Each structure stands twice: as structure tokens, then as C-alpha cells.
N, C-alpha and C positions, 0 to 999 in steps of 0.2 A: 255563482248569483241561480244557474241553472237546475244544479243539483238541489239547493234548497226550493228554489220554485215546486219541482216535481214533489221532493217531500209532501211540501203544504198539499199539493193536490191529490196523493196518496192519503193523508190522513183525511181529507176534506171528502174523497168520494168514498174511501173504504179499500181503493185499490191495491196493487202490489206493485211496487217498483223494485225492478231488477238490474243493479246494480253491477255492471262488466268491466272487467280491464284484460283488452286483447293483446294479444302479442305476437305478429308472425315468428313463426319457428324459420331459425338458422338464415335470417335475412341477413346477416354478415356473410356468409358466404357467398351470397349473392352478390352483395356490394362488389365483393373481391374477386368475384369471378368473369360480373360483366361489366362493373362499373359503376358509378355512383350516378351518372346520369339515367341509366338500366335500373338502378333504384330507385331512381325518384319518379321516373313513371310507370313503375309498378306500385310504388306506393300510393301514386293519383289515380291509380286502376283500381287498385282495391279501396279506397276513399270513397269512390265512387259507388262502389260493392256494395258496398257495408251500409251507405247512405239508402241503397235500394232496397238492402232488406228488412227496413226499418216500417213501421207502421204508422199512420194517421189516425188519432183518436178526436172523438169530439170535444174534449178539453185540454189538446195539445198533442204533438207529434211524439214520437220515438226522437232520442239524441244522439248523436254519435258524434265527436269531436276528437281528432289527432292529438295525442298530449306527447310524443316523444317520435323519434326518428322513425320507429316499427312499430308504434305502441300508439291504440286507440280507446278512448272510454265510451261506454256506451250505457245509455240510461233506456231502459224499456218498462211498458208497461203492461201489465197482464191482470187478466183477473185469479187466474190459480196459478200454484206452485207447475202444474202440470202444462200451462201455456210457457211459462215461463222455461221452462226447459226446452219446449218445441221451439222458442223464440232464439234461444241461443244455438241452439242445429241450425237454424234458418241462416245463421250469420256465417257459421262454421262452412255448410255447404255453398254459400255463395262464394267466399274468400277460396275457398279448394277447385272452382272453377278453373280451366285453362285459361290465362291471361296471354292475351298478344302486345307485347311491345316494340313490335320491331326487330328483334333478334335473330340471328341468321339462324339458330338450332331451332326457332318457330317457336308457340306458346309455351309459355313458363308456368309451371303449376306449381304451388307453393300450398301449404297448410297454416294452421294457426292455433295457439292455446289462449284456451277463456276461462277467465277466475271471473267468478260470479258471487253476486251474495243480495238478499231478498229482502226487504224492508214491509212491511216489520214484524217478520220472522226476527230477523235481525234489527234490534233495537236502536242502534248506537246513530252518532250524528253523523253527518254527512263527510267529514274528513274520515273518521271511522270506516263508515261503508266503502269508501274508497281506498282506505288501506287491507281492510279483507277481501274485498274481489282482488288487488295483487297479491296477496298473501294466497289465495285460492289459486291463482294464474301460475305461479310459482309451483305449486302443489302439482297442476296438471302439465307443466314443463318434464316434472319428475317424475311423472307417471307414462312418459311417453312422447308426450307433445300431441298434434291434429287430434284434440279433445279438451274437455270442461270439464271444471271440480267447482262443486258450488260448495261456497263456505259455509262451515255448519256451526250457527249462532250457538246451539244447544252445546255441543261440544266444546266450542271455545268456553262458555259460562263454566262449563263442570273443570276444564283444566285451570281455568283460573279460580275459581273457589277452592280447588284441590291444594295449588300453590299458597291459595290464603289458609285453609288449613294447616298445613303442614308447617308452613311459619307459625300460625299458633302453639302448636304441638310444642316447637321448638323456642317458642318462648315460656312457655309451661315447664320443659326442663329446666331451663336457665333458671325461672323464677321458683324453682323447687316446689312447683303445685304438685307433681306425683308422688306417692306412698305406696306401700306395699301393707297389703292385708292378709291375713294368716287365717285358712281353713284346715280344721283338725282334720287327721286321717285318723280312725280309732279300729280298734279290733272289736267288731262287733261279737263275737263269741264272748271273749274275756272280760269285756268292758272295761280296757284302757287303750290311752293316746297312744299312739304310734309315732307319730309325725304332724306335720303340717305343709299345705303348699302356700308357696307365696304365689300371690294375685296382685297384679296392680290397678291402683287404683289414681284417678285424678281428681282433686279437691279444687274443681273447676270455680273462679269467683263468684261466677252469675248462675252457673246451672248445678252447684253443690258436689255431690260425689258422682263422680261417671264414672260406668266400665267399661273394660277395655275393647266391648265391644263396638263401640263409639268412637274410639279413633285408631285401633291397634290394624283393622284391616287397609286402613289409609297409609300405616307407616311401616307395615311388616317387612315390603321388598325394596326398603329404601335403605340409606347410609343413614337418615335419622333412627330408622328403626333399629340398624345396630349401635347405633349412642345409646339411646332407650334402652337397650337389651344390656349393653354394661352397666348402665346406671341399676338397674334390676337385680343383676348379677351382684354388684358391687355392698347396694345395700343389704341383701338376702345374706352374704355371707359376712358380713360384719353382724346382723341380727343375729343369726344362727352361732358365731363365734361369743357373743355376748350371753344365752343361753344355756350354753354349754359351761361358761364360767361360772354362771351362779346355778350350776348344778341342775339344770332341766336337761334331761336324756332323752332327745329327739330327732328326728332326721328332717333334714326341709328338702320338699321338694319345688325346683325353680326352672319355668319353662325357659326354653331356648328354643329361638326362630330358627328355622333353614337358612335366612340370608346371614346370621349371626353367626352361625354355627360351621359357617363354609368360610369365614374370614378366615385366609392364613395364618393372621398372626392368635388365634383364640387359644389355643392350649398353652402358648405362651402366656396369654393376659390372665388366664385361669389361674395358671403355675404363681403368677405373681399377685394374684388377688389372694390366695390360699397360705404362701408362706409366712406371712407372719402371723400365723395361728397354729401353726403345727398340723398334725397328722389326724386330732381328731377333727378336727373341722372337718376336713374333706374326706375320711371317713363316714359323718352324718350328711353328706350332699347326695344329693339324687338330680342329675338333671333330665329335664324331660323333655322329650322330641316328639314331634308327632308322627306319627306310624308313614304318612306319605313323604314327608321331609327324611324321615332316615332311610326310604328306599329309591329317594331320588336318583343317589349316586352309592350304591351299594358298597363299593369297593371304599371309594374315600371316605362313609360313612364306619367303615367297620375301624378303618385304620384311626381316623380321628378319636373313634370310642375307647379302642385300646390303648393312644397315647394318654387321654383322660384319666382313663383306671388304673392307669401307673402310676396316676398322682393319688388315688385313692377312691376317688368320684366314684361314682355307681350310675346308670341311666334306668330312663323307665320310658317306655313307648306308651304315648299319650293317644287317647282317642281311638282304640283300637276296636278292629272291627269296622272302619269307614275306609280304610285303604284297601290295598293288594296284596297282603303279604302273604307269602309261599312258606311251604317247610322249610326250604333251602335257605329264606331270606331268614326265619328265625331262628334258625342253627347257626347262621353265618353273624347275626347281630349279637354283640357282647352285651344285652340288655338283662336287669337286674328284678324287673318290675314292669308287670302289664297292667294298664288300666284301661275299663272296658268303657266306652264310650257312654254318657249318660243318655243318647237318645234310646239305646236299648233298657238301661237297666229302669229307666223311667215307664217305660209299658210292658216289664218283662210277666206282668200278673194279669194281665189283660190280651198278651198278643202272644200266639204259641210259639210265631217266627221269632220275635225279640226274645223269650226265652230258652227258645232253643239256640240263639247266637249268645247270648251271656251263657249258657252250660257249657257249649263248645270254647267258649274263649278260657273260663276256668278250668276245664281239662286238658286245652292244650298248654295255659301258662305252667300246670303241675309237669306235663309232660317233659317240657324244658326247662326244668327246676325254676322258673320264675314266680315270686309274690305275684299274687293277683289284687288289684284293688278295681273296688266298683267305684264309681263317679256319680252322682246327681241321686242318693241315696234320700230320699222324700219321705217315706215313712215307714215304721218300726215290721208290719208286713214286709217291705221288699227286704229290708234286712234279713227278715230271719229266714227267708227263702234262698238267701243268696251265702247266708250261713250253711244252710241244708245242702246248696250245692256245693260248700268247699273255699268260697271266697269269705273270707274271714274278715277282711280288710276292707273299710268303704270312708266315704266322704260323701257331703251334699248336704243342702241348707234343714234337710229334715235332724241332720245329727248335730249341725251348728255353720249357720255363716261366716261367713271369713271375717274378721275381726281386726281391728288397729294391735300392734304387737303388744301394747301394755295389757290387753286384756287377754292374751293368749293363756298366760300364765294361772292367773285364778279362774280359768273357766277349764283347765287341765285339774286343779288342785278338787275344783265341784262337779267334775264330769262323773257320773254313777253307773255308767253303760246305757246300755237302749232300753228304752221303755219295750214292757211285752205288746205284743201287736193285736188287733184286734183279729178275732174270728174270722181265719182267709179260708176260700173253700180251697181242695184238698189239690197237689197237683197233677193230678191225672184229668182233673176238669179243665186244665189249659186246652 
């Protein structure tokens, strides 16, 4: 009832209400050492101390109530969050003062841990506010005791939202709402299609077609992300096998997350996917690994890649230039393809540094005997300059956006090469 009234006052006056849960540290040890009578005397003295730390207000007083053997609930009215912190610190200082309860050893000093939450920043109801304060108190205990911790309502909301979102992704996977679209990769010099990249899409019932940037960051480091990766790999391999069976000769790039790649059974699962299709499918499959993921554990990654290559699979290093590759790492990594990150390609005609990075990556790929692919090609002028620099392979919306699998074969048949670029400034003007 007191909490309900205090919440009404807070709403009416626009003040803050700090709900606290205070627990005396190591109180059981005091009972065990000095006996229950001494413990009772200590708690009576501490209750008076806590009460003395409270303040009176025009609309009512702060409130403290003993809710357990060594626990108190406090309702503190404040005007600002800073005052809330000061009020909690004041209570802790009062509790920590030496307490004379007639022990032979003299005055006894104890400490407390306090968890707190502040209404209306925490918009929960009364029972939930008490639970949140209790949750924060346990956090203060875990942090070493003799201190306080405020419940982070916003963090709690984000955590709950994250779990809800993860659950929705799981539901989408179970309901077959995901699908793969395929973006062509073309030879910009010779005007023919070399392959495609499988890109994940979510056919959301309310939002329509949703790209991976809207949900992959949420799941990529989770078990659900691994499950989604397994689905992508299985769908992509099956589609590649179907295209090869139909006489469509192309390689297929499939992205593999760092978490999925590090699964102990990754190579065995990949072998099981490829086994029904024979060596041709494996030979046309390229697994794309982010540069930063490949270098996180270079020894393990190299060993895993070699085992996959024994199955006939090849590897591409994705988003190259955004990580921290060294010549030593590149020499060790068994990669067949290096993909220039789109952020460099898109500005290469206007930015000297981006142009230099693109030129350097192309030279580096050639030096290590790797195919180099430019991502994010948006304009014929970019394609023409890339070809001049020695990068023949490209993909991007300027060539073709990712498309459903049934649209790729007719698009390949209709592809007539890159359009001529508009007149561009000479390269020395960059």
C-alpha cells in the first residue's frame, strides 16, 4: 500500500521515486560468531540508523521497512537521479558506522549492498520495481559488496527486446520465411557471367522483403546464427547442384559466419551436404569468410580451410581492406579469391585514398595468385576503371541486384556485357 501511494505521489508531483533493496553483508557470519541475540540487537540498531538517514518531504516521508532477517526495503523521494545516488550513498554511510551492541570485542562495523531502481525511468508496476531493485542488489553483491547498483531499465528493455527478436527469427526459420537471392558476378572485361553470390533475405509477413542487415547482427554470434548458417549452406548447395544439372555452369559464393566456421563439426557437415552431389558441386562452391574472422585464429582457420579444400571447396576473403591482414597471413591463408570491400569501390573515382587502396588490393591479389572481385560496382565508369587496374570480376547493383533463383538463368542468357561508361576524368586527376 505504501509503495502504491508513493507511486501515485510521484506521478502527481512529477518527482522521482527510488525503490531500494538493502541487504547486510555477511550477516550470517555475525550470527554464527556472536549468536542470534547479538544479531537481533545489531539489526535493531541498523534499523534505527537506516530510519535516521531518511528525509521528510512536504507531501510525505521517505520510507524504510524491514522485509527479512537482514533486509530492508526503502522508498526514497528525489528530484534528480543525482539526488537518488546521493540518498543511497547516505544510507550506506549510516550503516557502515561502528555499532556498539555490547560485545566484548567492542563496536561492530558492517557493510551493506543496495540495489535500486528509479520510477518513472523504470516504468514497471510496484511488484516489478521491487523485483528490479532485488535484481540490482544481487548485482551489487556480485560486484564485491559494500556498494550499490542501480537497475538499468533501458538495458533490461533492450535485453527483453533482443530475446523477443531472437524468438521471432527462430519462428521465421521454422516457418520457412527465409529465402536466398542471388547476385551475379560478371567478367567486366569479356562480358560474361562468372558466378553468383547467395544472399539471405527474410520474406517478412508484415514488412515484406527484409535484408540481412536488419537481423544478422542480432544472431551472428549465437547458436541461432549457426542454425541459420546451416540452412543457408544447405539451400545454396542444393540450388547450385540443380543449376549444374540443368547445364548452367557457374560458381556460387556462400557467406559463412565466424561462429559457424568455428563449429567443431563444420567440415563433417559440409562433407555430408556435398556427398550426394559428387565432386562437380564442390568444385563450383566458394565459401566467403570475412577478413577479420579469418584472422581471429589464424592457425585454426588455416587448418579448417585446408580440410575443406580437400573436399574440393574454395575460399574467398570477403570485405578485404577492412581488417588487418599482413603479407604473412595472406601467404598462409589458402584463399582463392579476394573481394574488395564495396566502401572503397564506391568512392574510388572521387577519393584518391580509396583509389589507391583498390589499386593496392588488386596488385596484392595478383601477387598471391588470387582472383580479385570488386563488390559494390554501381556505375559503368567504375567498372571501366577497375578493368584498367586489372580487376576483371565485379558485382553490384550497377550490374544486377540480387534476384530470386528462378530469375537468374534468364538474366544470364540476356546479359550482353557492361554498358559503355560516360566520359570520365583521366586517372591522374584523382
